[in-house]
Structure formats: structure tokens, C-alpha cells
Backbone as CSV, one residue per row, in Angstrom:
resi,resn,N_x,N_y,N_z,CA_x,CA_y,CA_z,C_x,C_y,C_z
1,MET,3.555,180.231,-106.089,3.970,181.313,-105.199,5.349,181.816,-105.583
2,THR,6.230,180.889,-105.911,7.595,181.253,-106.299,7.586,182.085,-107.565
3,ARG,6.705,181.735,-108.511,6.626,182.482,-109.764,6.126,183.912,-109.523
4,VAL,5.212,184.084,-108.580,4.684,185.416,-108.254,5.787,186.291,-107.674
5,VAL,6.548,185.727,-106.752,7.647,186.484,-106.139,8.665,186.885,-107.182
6,ALA,9.015,185.950,-108.054,9.996,186.235,-109.102,9.510,187.357,-110.009
7,LEU,8.219,187.328,-110.343,7.648,188.365,-111.201,7.693,189.724,-110.522
8,LEU,7.386,189.757,-109.230,7.432,191.014,-108.478,8.845,191.571,-108.442
9,LEU,9.825,190.698,-108.272,11.221,191.146,-108.250,11.629,191.751,-109.583
10,LEU,11.145,191.160,-110.654,11.455,191.693,-111.981,10.848,193.072,-112.184
11,ILE,9.675,193.280,-111.585,9.001,194.577,-111.717,9.660,195.628,-110.840
12,ILE,10.053,195.249,-109.625,10.603,196.204,-108.660,12.051,196.556,-108.968
13,ALA,12.830,195.600,-109.458,14.265,195.805,-109.669,14.596,197.057,-110.474
14,PRO,13.924,197.294,-111.638,14.247,198.510,-112.396,13.968,199.782,-111.615
15,LEU,12.982,199.718,-110.698,12.621,200.921,-109.942,13.655,201.256,-108.877
16,THR,14.412,200.266,-108.436,15.374,200.485,-107.359,16.808,200.564,-107.880
17,ARG,16.992,200.417,-109.179,18.333,200.453,-109.751,18.948,201.834,-109.549
18,ALA,20.207,201.849,-109.172,20.887,203.123,-108.917,20.967,203.955,-110.190
19,GLU,20.743,205.252,-110.047,20.817,206.176,-111.180,22.213,206.781,-111.245
20,MET,22.737,206.928,-112.454,24.070,207.490,-112.641,24.024,209.019,-112.624
21,LEU,24.916,209.618,-111.844,25.069,211.068,-111.811,26.496,211.389,-112.212
22,LYS,26.672,212.035,-113.350,27.999,212.397,-113.842,28.336,213.812,-113.383
23,VAL,29.415,213.929,-112.630,29.809,215.222,-112.061,31.208,215.590,-112.532
24,ALA,31.345,216.770,-113.111,32.655,217.274,-113.525,33.261,218.083,-112.380
25,LEU,34.438,217.683,-111.949,35.174,218.401,-110.912,36.552,218.768,-111.433
26,TYR,37.219,219.666,-110.723,38.529,220.150,-111.166,39.554,219.024,-111.222
27,ASP,40.480,219.111,-112.163,41.553,218.121,-112.240,42.774,218.547,-111.430
28,THR,42.616,219.629,-110.675,43.645,220.069,-109.731,42.982,220.274,-108.373
29,ASP,43.785,220.293,-107.327,43.238,220.445,-105.978,42.629,221.828,-105.767
30,TYR,41.543,221.855,-104.999,40.923,223.111,-104.568,40.532,222.937,-103.098
31,PRO,41.561,222.865,-102.235,41.279,222.622,-100.807,40.560,223.800,-100.164
32,PRO,39.749,223.508,-99.156,39.447,222.190,-98.595,38.231,221.528,-99.246
33,TYR,37.828,222.051,-100.417,36.578,221.604,-101.029,36.726,220.342,-101.874
34,HIS,37.837,220.239,-102.595,37.997,219.109,-103.513,39.480,218.815,-103.723
35,PHE,39.784,217.519,-103.823,41.141,217.083,-104.121,41.098,216.144,-105.313
36,ALA,41.929,216.425,-106.305,41.949,215.602,-107.511,42.472,214.201,-107.217
37,ASP,43.328,214.065,-106.214,43.852,212.771,-105.809,42.744,211.987,-105.104
38,SER,42.377,210.841,-105.672,41.262,210.075,-105.109,41.558,209.536,-103.714
39,GLY,42.813,209.580,-103.298,43.167,209.096,-101.970,42.850,210.082,-100.870
40,GLN,42.427,211.290,-101.239,42.122,212.316,-100.248,40.783,212.962,-100.586
41,LYS,39.918,213.067,-99.600,38.599,213.658,-99.814,38.592,215.122,-99.395
42,GLY,37.762,215.902,-100.069,37.488,217.265,-99.664,36.047,217.361,-99.206
43,LEU,35.626,218.538,-98.800,34.265,218.737,-98.311,33.232,218.353,-99.366
44,VAL,33.411,218.839,-100.587,32.453,218.540,-101.655,32.459,217.053,-101.982
45,ASP,33.653,216.460,-102.023,33.761,215.031,-102.305,32.967,214.205,-101.287
46,GLU,33.123,214.536,-100.006,32.424,213.780,-98.966,30.914,213.975,-99.057
47,LEU,30.486,215.199,-99.325,29.049,215.458,-99.439,28.432,214.677,-100.600
48,LEU,29.146,214.605,-101.708,28.632,213.869,-102.861,28.533,212.373,-102.565
49,ILE,29.503,211.847,-101.829,29.472,210.437,-101.454,28.254,210.153,-100.576
50,ARG,28.032,211.005,-99.590,26.882,210.830,-98.689,25.564,210.989,-99.442
51,PHE,25.521,211.952,-100.354,24.318,212.189,-101.153,23.989,210.962,-102.001
52,ALA,25.014,210.400,-102.627,24.815,209.225,-103.474,24.297,208.044,-102.662
53,GLU,24.822,207.869,-101.466,24.379,206.771,-100.606,22.923,206.939,-100.187
54,LYS,22.553,208.170,-99.871,21.189,208.431,-99.391,20.146,208.205,-100.489
55,TYR,20.456,208.620,-101.707,19.470,208.552,-102.790,19.730,207.413,-103.784
56,ASN,20.645,206.523,-103.407,20.934,205.361,-104.249,21.386,205.771,-105.650
57,HIS,22.335,206.698,-105.721,22.921,207.113,-106.993,24.324,206.535,-107.133
58,ASN,24.717,206.303,-108.355,26.115,206.014,-108.661,26.723,207.282,-109.235
59,ILE,27.834,207.732,-108.669,28.453,208.965,-109.152,29.687,208.639,-109.985
60,GLN,29.718,209.214,-111.166,30.891,209.106,-112.021,31.567,210.477,-112.066
61,TYR,32.820,210.534,-111.628,33.549,211.791,-111.609,34.350,211.945,-112.897
62,ILE,34.286,213.120,-113.471,35.102,213.462,-114.629,35.978,214.640,-114.205
63,LEU,37.270,214.417,-114.095,38.185,215.458,-113.641,38.774,216.182,-114.841
64,VAL,38.431,217.448,-114.969,38.842,218.245,-116.130,39.119,219.686,-115.686
65,PRO,39.803,220.481,-116.516,39.995,221.898,-116.195,38.658,222.626,-116.082
66,GLU,38.676,223.746,-115.385,37.470,224.539,-115.126,36.678,224.832,-116.390
67,VAL,37.333,225.371,-117.402,36.630,225.761,-118.632,36.027,224.542,-119.318
68,ARG,36.771,223.447,-119.346,36.279,222.225,-119.996,35.033,221.690,-119.298
69,SER,34.975,221.813,-117.972,33.819,221.293,-117.230,32.535,222.012,-117.640
70,GLN,32.636,223.312,-117.923,31.460,224.065,-118.369,31.012,223.590,-119.746
71,HIS,31.977,223.338,-120.626,31.631,222.833,-121.962,30.950,221.471,-121.881
72,LEU,31.451,220.609,-121.012,30.860,219.272,-120.879,29.414,219.353,-120.395
73,LEU,29.145,220.272,-119.480,27.781,220.448,-118.994,26.883,220.951,-120.108
74,ASP,27.358,221.933,-120.850,26.563,222.505,-121.932,26.330,221.506,-123.072
75,GLU,27.269,220.574,-123.242,27.151,219.570,-124.298,26.338,218.355,-123.845
76,GLY,25.896,218.359,-122.578,25.110,217.249,-122.069,25.918,216.005,-121.743
77,LYS,27.229,216.151,-121.589,28.095,215.011,-121.310,28.277,214.768,-119.815
78,VAL,27.911,215.748,-118.993,27.867,215.575,-117.541,26.569,216.183,-117.033
79,ASP,26.192,215.809,-115.820,24.940,216.305,-115.234,25.138,217.526,-114.356
80,ALA,26.341,217.681,-113.796,26.570,218.776,-112.850,28.051,219.119,-112.770
81,ARG,28.313,220.295,-112.254,29.684,220.733,-112.017,29.674,221.682,-110.819
82,LEU,30.851,222.003,-110.322,30.978,222.909,-109.189,31.072,224.340,-109.691
83,GLU,30.230,225.227,-109.165,30.193,226.608,-109.643,29.379,227.446,-108.657
84,SER,29.312,228.726,-108.889,28.437,229.624,-108.141,27.604,230.403,-109.139
85,GLU,26.334,230.539,-108.852,25.450,231.292,-109.745,25.926,232.736,-109.881
86,GLN,26.572,233.259,-108.838,27.083,234.636,-108.880,28.313,234.765,-109.778
87,TRP,29.042,233.667,-109.972,30.241,233.710,-110.810,29.921,233.500,-112.283
88,TYR,28.809,232.820,-112.557,28.504,232.465,-113.944,28.184,233.713,-114.765
89,ARG,28.797,233.808,-115.946,28.626,234.991,-116.785,28.030,234.682,-118.158
90,GLY,27.578,233.451,-118.371,26.978,233.086,-119.649,25.489,233.399,-119.701
91,ASN,24.840,232.919,-120.738,23.413,233.194,-120.944,22.541,231.946,-120.885
92,ASN,23.124,230.794,-120.664,22.352,229.556,-120.624,21.624,229.398,-119.292
93,GLN,20.600,228.569,-119.297,19.832,228.309,-118.081,20.297,227.009,-117.426
94,TYR,20.285,227.004,-116.103,20.688,225.827,-115.338,19.819,225.732,-114.090
95,TYR,19.890,224.597,-113.448,19.337,224.452,-112.114,20.502,224.539,-111.132
96,TRP,20.271,225.215,-110.010,21.331,225.451,-109.038,20.940,224.874,-107.684
97,SER,21.895,224.255,-107.023,21.641,223.732,-105.689,21.700,224.860,-104.671
98,ASP,21.256,224.568,-103.466,21.466,225.489,-102.349,22.967,225.615,-102.100
99,SER,23.339,226.638,-101.373,24.752,226.879,-101.080,25.357,225.745,-100.260
100,ILE,26.518,225.283,-100.690,27.275,224.303,-99.921,28.108,225.025,-98.873
101,SER,28.802,226.055,-99.322,29.664,226.839,-98.442,29.846,228.207,-99.077
102,VAL,30.239,229.184,-98.290,30.498,230.525,-98.813,31.994,230.693,-99.027
103,VAL,32.371,231.052,-100.251,33.765,231.260,-100.603,34.066,232.762,-100.536
104,GLU,35.073,233.113,-99.766,35.469,234.517,-99.624,36.885,234.695,-100.160
105,ASP,37.029,235.541,-101.162,38.335,235.781,-101.772,39.074,236.923,-101.086
106,ILE,40.385,236.750,-100.957,41.250,237.784,-100.401,42.460,237.951,-101.320
107,LEU,43.242,238.988,-101.072,44.451,239.236,-101.863,45.682,238.837,-101.063
108,VAL,46.678,238.301,-101.761,47.898,237.827,-101.108,49.107,238.343,-101.874
109,MET,50.129,238.807,-101.133,51.376,239.276,-101.737,52.563,238.746,-100.935
110,PRO,53.769,238.861,-101.489,54.954,238.411,-100.758,55.140,239.176,-99.451
111,THR,55.913,238.613,-98.567,56.188,239.230,-97.274,56.744,240.636,-97.436
112,GLY,56.249,241.547,-96.616,56.763,242.912,-96.618,56.070,243.849,-97.580
113,CYS,55.194,243.316,-98.432,54.484,244.160,-99.395,53.275,244.827,-98.744
114,HIS,52.917,245.964,-99.299,51.686,246.651,-98.883,50.634,246.392,-99.941
115,ILE,49.476,245.893,-99.537,48.387,245.627,-100.478,47.465,246.841,-100.517
116,PRO,47.402,247.515,-101.657,46.549,248.705,-101.751,45.073,248.351,-101.830
117,LYS,44.238,249.342,-101.691,42.796,249.151,-101.844,42.487,248.884,-103.321
118,LEU,41.272,248.396,-103.568,40.907,247.989,-104.920,41.077,249.104,-105.949
119,ASP,40.733,250.336,-105.561,40.809,251.429,-106.524,42.232,251.936,-106.729
120,LYS,43.198,251.301,-106.079,44.601,251.685,-106.225,45.433,250.580,-106.866
121,LEU,44.763,249.610,-107.492,45.474,248.477,-108.079,45.869,248.703,-109.543
122,ASN,45.687,249.902,-110.042,46.060,250.209,-111.422,47.518,249.859,-111.667
123,GLY,47.765,249.124,-112.750,49.132,248.758,-113.098,49.606,247.454,-112.475
124,TYR,48.833,246.894,-111.570,49.216,245.633,-110.938,48.885,244.450,-111.858
125,VAL,49.493,243.317,-111.556,49.174,242.052,-112.224,48.424,241.182,-111.226
126,LEU,47.233,240.739,-111.593,46.446,239.883,-110.712,46.707,238.421,-111.068
127,MET,47.228,237.679,-110.118,47.455,236.253,-110.290,46.132,235.550,-109.998
128,ALA,45.581,234.880,-111.006,44.227,234.326,-110.907,44.221,232.870,-111.336
129,ARG,43.140,232.186,-111.014,43.009,230.786,-111.424,42.372,230.725,-112.803
130,PHE,42.970,229.958,-113.696,42.515,229.857,-115.078,41.049,229.429,-115.140
131,GLY,40.270,230.176,-115.917,38.864,229.844,-116.108,37.922,230.482,-115.110
132,TYR,38.465,231.080,-114.044,37.613,231.700,-113.029,37.161,233.086,-113.474
133,THR,35.986,233.461,-113.014,35.464,234.804,-113.222,35.584,235.575,-111.917
134,TYR,36.036,236.811,-112.001,36.198,237.669,-110.821,35.398,238.947,-111.039
135,PRO,34.131,238.976,-110.607,33.258,240.125,-110.872,33.858,241.465,-110.465
136,GLN,34.614,241.472,-109.370,35.169,242.726,-108.861,36.251,243.304,-109.785
137,PHE,36.831,242.446,-110.630,37.978,242.882,-111.428,37.739,242.873,-112.936
138,GLU,36.622,242.327,-113.388,36.418,242.160,-114.819,36.491,243.487,-115.593
139,SER,35.918,244.545,-115.036,35.953,245.836,-115.743,37.373,246.384,-115.808
140,MET,38.183,246.108,-114.782,39.575,246.560,-114.767,40.416,245.769,-115.770
141,PHE,40.087,244.478,-115.939,40.771,243.696,-116.974,40.451,244.270,-118.353
142,ALA,39.162,244.558,-118.557,38.703,245.039,-119.867,39.324,246.383,-120.234
143,SER,39.510,247.240,-119.243,40.056,248.570,-119.503,41.581,248.577,-119.561
144,GLY,42.199,247.489,-119.128,43.662,247.445,-119.127,44.284,248.016,-117.867
145,GLU,43.457,248.441,-116.909,43.993,248.981,-115.652,44.686,247.891,-114.835
146,LEU,44.183,246.669,-114.972,44.709,245.539,-114.217,44.986,244.400,-115.193
147,HIS,46.172,243.838,-115.104,46.544,242.742,-116.001,46.341,241.417,-115.275
148,ARG,45.995,240.400,-116.028,45.683,239.097,-115.451,46.734,238.065,-115.854
149,GLU,47.190,237.297,-114.878,48.128,236.205,-115.124,47.500,234.927,-114.559
150,ASP,47.243,233.957,-115.426,46.510,232.765,-115.019,47.410,231.630,-114.544
151,PHE,46.904,230.907,-113.535,47.552,229.715,-113.003,46.492,228.616,-112.932
152,TYR,46.944,227.368,-112.930,45.995,226.257,-112.920,45.597,225.801,-111.521
153,SER,46.227,226.359,-110.493,45.843,225.994,-109.129,46.352,227.051,-108.160
154,GLU,45.769,227.062,-106.954,46.199,228.006,-105.918,47.609,227.699,-105.440
155,ILE,47.962,226.414,-105.410,49.306,226.069,-104.939,50.368,226.599,-105.907
156,GLU,50.056,226.660,-107.187,50.989,227.249,-108.152,51.190,228.729,-107.860
157,MET,50.108,229.413,-107.534,50.203,230.847,-107.211,51.028,231.065,-105.952
158,LEU,50.753,230.268,-104.933,51.457,230.430,-103.660,52.944,230.140,-103.807
159,ASN,53.268,229.106,-104.543,54.679,228.782,-104.761,55.381,229.875,-105.547
160,ALA,54.660,230.482,-106.488,55.238,231.587,-107.256,55.487,232.797,-106.365
161,LEU,54.574,233.041,-105.428,54.744,234.175,-104.510,55.945,233.976,-103.585
162,VAL,56.186,232.742,-103.186,57.317,232.457,-102.303,58.635,232.873,-102.961
163,ASP,58.732,232.663,-104.267,59.974,232.945,-104.990,60.084,234.388,-105.448
164,MET,59.035,235.162,-105.246,59.051,236.542,-105.735,59.611,237.516,-104.714
165,GLU,60.255,238.528,-105.229,60.624,239.652,-104.384,59.461,240.632,-104.425
166,GLN,59.583,241.707,-103.690,58.498,242.694,-103.670,58.273,243.229,-105.084
167,ASN,57.032,243.187,-105.501,56.700,243.662,-106.840,55.212,244.003,-106.904
168,GLN,54.705,244.169,-108.111,53.302,244.548,-108.258,52.450,243.383,-108.749
169,ARG,52.761,242.198,-108.261,51.922,241.032,-108.529,51.175,240.673,-107.251
170,VAL,49.867,240.455,-107.404,49.036,240.135,-106.250,48.105,238.977,-106.620
171,ALA,48.025,237.993,-105.742,47.191,236.812,-106.013,45.838,236.949,-105.338
172,VAL,44.800,236.463,-106.007,43.465,236.405,-105.409,43.172,234.934,-105.121
173,ILE,42.905,234.640,-103.842,42.754,233.253,-103.391,41.630,233.177,-102.360
174,ALA,40.900,232.085,-102.372,39.859,231.869,-101.361,40.529,231.763,-99.988
175,GLU,39.968,232.464,-99.010,40.574,232.485,-97.682,40.691,231.082,-97.085
176,ASN,39.658,230.251,-97.249,39.711,228.892,-96.716,40.813,228.063,-97.368
177,THR,41.035,228.307,-98.656,42.093,227.587,-99.362,43.460,228.007,-98.839
178,LEU,43.651,229.308,-98.640,44.919,229.796,-98.092,45.157,229.233,-96.700
179,GLN,44.133,229.239,-95.860,44.275,228.719,-94.505,44.658,227.246,-94.513
180,TRP,44.082,226.487,-95.431,44.394,225.069,-95.505,45.859,224.860,-95.873
181,TYR,46.341,225.610,-96.874,47.740,225.471,-97.277,48.700,225.968,-96.192
182,LYS,48.310,227.017,-95.483,49.147,227.518,-94.390,49.286,226.480,-93.282
183,SER,48.237,225.702,-93.059,48.295,224.667,-92.020,49.226,223.517,-92.418
184,LYS,49.514,223.406,-93.717,50.371,222.332,-94.210,51.815,222.779,-94.452
185,ASN,52.021,224.075,-94.611,53.363,224.578,-94.922,53.573,225.934,-94.249
186,LYS,54.456,225.991,-93.286,54.686,227.214,-92.511,55.236,228.356,-93.357
187,VAL,55.825,228.030,-94.489,56.362,229.072,-95.376,55.266,230.046,-95.794
188,PHE,54.055,229.523,-95.960,52.953,230.352,-96.430,52.411,231.288,-95.346
189,ASN,52.830,231.100,-94.105,52.391,231.988,-93.022,53.006,233.374,-93.124
190,LYS,54.034,233.505,-93.947,54.756,234.777,-94.039,54.134,235.746,-95.045
191,PHE,53.142,235.296,-95.786,52.553,236.166,-96.800,51.845,237.360,-96.182
192,THR,51.780,238.437,-96.952,50.958,239.583,-96.585,49.555,239.343,-97.160
193,VAL,48.553,239.495,-96.314,47.174,239.215,-96.718,46.332,240.483,-96.571
194,SER,45.442,240.725,-97.504,44.601,241.930,-97.450,43.710,241.894,-96.218
195,ASP,43.462,243.072,-95.656,42.573,243.171,-94.497,41.128,243.397,-94.940
196,TYR,40.849,243.143,-96.203,39.501,243.275,-96.735,39.238,242.134,-97.731
197,SER,37.973,241.829,-97.919,37.556,240.795,-98.861,37.351,241.413,-100.242
198,VAL,37.625,240.635,-101.277,37.369,241.127,-102.635,36.174,240.407,-103.260
199,GLY,35.416,239.726,-102.419,34.202,239.100,-102.920,33.818,237.846,-102.166
200,LYS,32.511,237.634,-102.052,31.969,236.427,-101.434,30.923,235.839,-102.373
201,ALA,30.879,234.515,-102.431,29.881,233.855,-103.275,29.597,232.465,-102.733
202,PRO,28.363,232.002,-102.886,28.032,230.644,-102.439,28.570,229.611,-103.414
203,MET,29.220,228.585,-102.896,29.633,227.470,-103.740,28.432,226.551,-103.908
204,GLN,28.118,226.210,-105.153,26.927,225.420,-105.456,27.252,224.330,-106.475
205,LEU,26.303,223.446,-106.676,26.361,222.546,-107.811,25.483,223.132,-108.907
206,GLN,26.014,223.189,-110.091,25.318,223.710,-111.269,24.853,222.508,-112.091
207,PHE,23.544,222.356,-112.243,22.975,221.185,-112.916,22.457,221.544,-114.306
208,ALA,22.467,220.563,-115.169,21.930,220.744,-116.523,20.456,221.135,-116.457
209,TYR,20.032,221.906,-117.431,18.646,222.398,-117.462,17.764,221.379,-118.183
210,ASN,17.507,220.280,-117.494,16.620,219.243,-118.019,15.915,218.582,-116.835
211,GLU,15.087,217.591,-117.113,14.303,216.968,-116.037,15.202,216.306,-114.993
212,LYS,16.246,215.660,-115.452,17.165,215.016,-114.517,17.872,216.057,-113.666
213,GLY,18.315,217.143,-114.300,18.993,218.208,-113.565,18.092,218.842,-112.524
214,LYS,16.834,219.030,-112.889,15.863,219.608,-111.950,15.666,218.688,-110.751
215,ARG,15.486,217.414,-111.035,15.253,216.447,-109.960,16.478,216.329,-109.050
216,MET,17.655,216.241,-109.660,18.888,216.094,-108.881,19.187,217.342,-108.051
217,SER,18.948,218.511,-108.614,19.218,219.752,-107.876,18.293,219.861,-106.672
218,GLU,17.043,219.452,-106.844,16.095,219.494,-105.735,16.484,218.492,-104.652
219,GLN,16.907,217.310,-105.068,17.348,216.302,-104.108,18.576,216.770,-103.330
220,PHE,19.542,217.317,-104.060,20.787,217.742,-103.398,20.523,218.911,-102.454
221,SER,19.673,219.838,-102.863,19.340,220.973,-101.999,18.636,220.499,-100.729
222,LYS,17.719,219.561,-100.881,17.031,218.993,-99.722,18.021,218.300,-98.803
223,PHE,18.969,217.579,-99.395,20.003,216.865,-98.651,20.857,217.844,-97.839
224,ILE,21.290,218.940,-98.470,22.127,219.945,-97.785,21.345,220.623,-96.669
225,LYS,20.085,220.987,-96.943,19.258,221.643,-95.920,19.101,220.753,-94.690
226,ASN,18.888,219.469,-94.936,18.711,218.538,-93.824,19.993,218.407,-93.001
227,LEU,21.140,218.308,-93.672,22.414,218.227,-92.953,22.635,219.461,-92.074
228,LYS,22.296,220.622,-92.611,22.511,221.862,-91.865,21.521,221.995,-90.705
229,SER,20.288,221.559,-90.904,19.281,221.697,-89.849,19.556,220.780,-88.665
230,THR,20.209,219.639,-88.934,20.499,218.690,-87.850,21.844,218.946,-87.189
231,GLY,22.638,219.851,-87.780,23.962,220.129,-87.225,25.046,219.207,-87.768
232,GLU,24.650,218.241,-88.591,25.620,217.285,-89.136,26.587,217.967,-90.101
233,PHE,26.087,218.966,-90.829,26.945,219.669,-91.784,28.115,220.351,-91.068
234,THR,27.844,220.978,-89.940,28.886,221.654,-89.168,29.970,220.674,-88.739
235,LYS,29.545,219.479,-88.359,30.514,218.453,-87.944,31.390,218.038,-89.126
236,ILE,30.760,217.847,-90.282,31.516,217.458,-91.474,32.495,218.560,-91.864
237,GLU,31.983,219.804,-91.899,32.808,220.938,-92.315,34.003,221.144,-91.406
238,SER,33.845,220.864,-90.119,34.942,221.065,-89.172,36.147,220.181,-89.493
239,ASN,35.933,219.097,-90.204,37.032,218.200,-90.576,37.896,218.779,-91.689
240,TYR,37.436,219.874,-92.291,38.139,220.453,-93.432,38.574,221.898,-93.168
241,GLN,38.729,222.234,-91.908,39.148,223.594,-91.549,40.540,223.577,-90.929
């Protein structure tokens, strides 16, 4: 009897072994969604932890710059990364999860500045995050109507705006990210913010186009749908607002 049980355990063990999921995330903070410091969780970080627990996965995080994370996915060195299907401008195929959250971009300038409408931004410098795609502005970059200045994080942009006098530099930042930083530093409450959005897109996980990516994307989408249908997602999200 003991030998039978031992044999069954040997057969079952490989089937229950945790599967490794390699996820590339930013090496800089992107509040409230992700924090590079492992001592602080963001919304995406918490969701991935819960997802791994539910499906018995081991998650390995690779923290790299935005552009590098795309290369790692394309090279098959990671299974997923944070992205939006609406932002992606390449030609490769991927599997995409359901929306985690909707990211809405706004424009920010130093105190006392007037932020013009999009068609009046000719000659301005757009302060942007390195590696990001901005569909609303790409044609203006290409034509030279709008110049781009890259930063590696939103906090770098905000700190630069604090030190600036009135000028023609304007930062594009996710509204939720700005709100999070404003809650931590009153200095940022003085910024002038656009009364219009410059774009909305669903934040998703972008998975490799293979059998594992297909399976993982379906699992994660099912996981997110279930959290939202039970109201648990709203409770989790409220901790990051």
C-alpha cells in the first residue's frame, strides 16, 4: 500500500508543480500601478501576486526600462510585460489580457501657465516618458511641429516643472499618477492641469505569442473578470487612489 501511494505522489507531483511566469516591469516607479522598490506594492504588483497564488504560479520579475522590456518579450526572455494594445506600434503578434485599468493622460505645466488646445501646441516641447508612444502627438513629432524631451519617470518630469518658470514646455502624465504624487507632495498641487484629456487607453498585460502566452493571458483575463464581477477589484483599486 505504501508503495502505491508513493508511486501516485511521483505521478501527481509534476502536475502540481508551480509554473514560472517571467514578467518584465519598469525599473522606475509608475504609481499607483507599479513601484520598482520591492518594499512598496502597486495595483499591478498586487494583482500579479494574487494571480500567482490562485493559479499556483511562481512569478519572476525583471525590472528594466520600457524599451528593453519590449525587446525581452520579443526575444522570448520574458513571458509578459505591461502595455496597452492601443499604444503598441509594432507589427508582431501577441496575446493581450483584459483591461486592468484605464489610463487617462493629461497635460501639466508650471503654475500660472495657460495650456493651449492640442492644435495650438506648435513650437512647444512635450515632456514625455522615455519609450512611451503617444498616438495623439506622433504626427506632430514627425512633422517637427512639436518637440519631444524624454524623461525616465513621471517624478523626474514633475520635479523639472517645479523648477521651471513659465515657458513652452508641457508634460504629458497619467492623471492617476499625478493625483498620487499630489497626495504625497503639496508642491505638486500648484501645477496648471489641462481641462481636457489627451488620450485614454486600457492598461493590459502583453503576453508572448506562444502556447504559454495564450494560456496565461486567458487565465489572467478570467482572473480579472472574476475580481471585477465580485466587486473585489474595486476594493483593491481603492487602496491605490
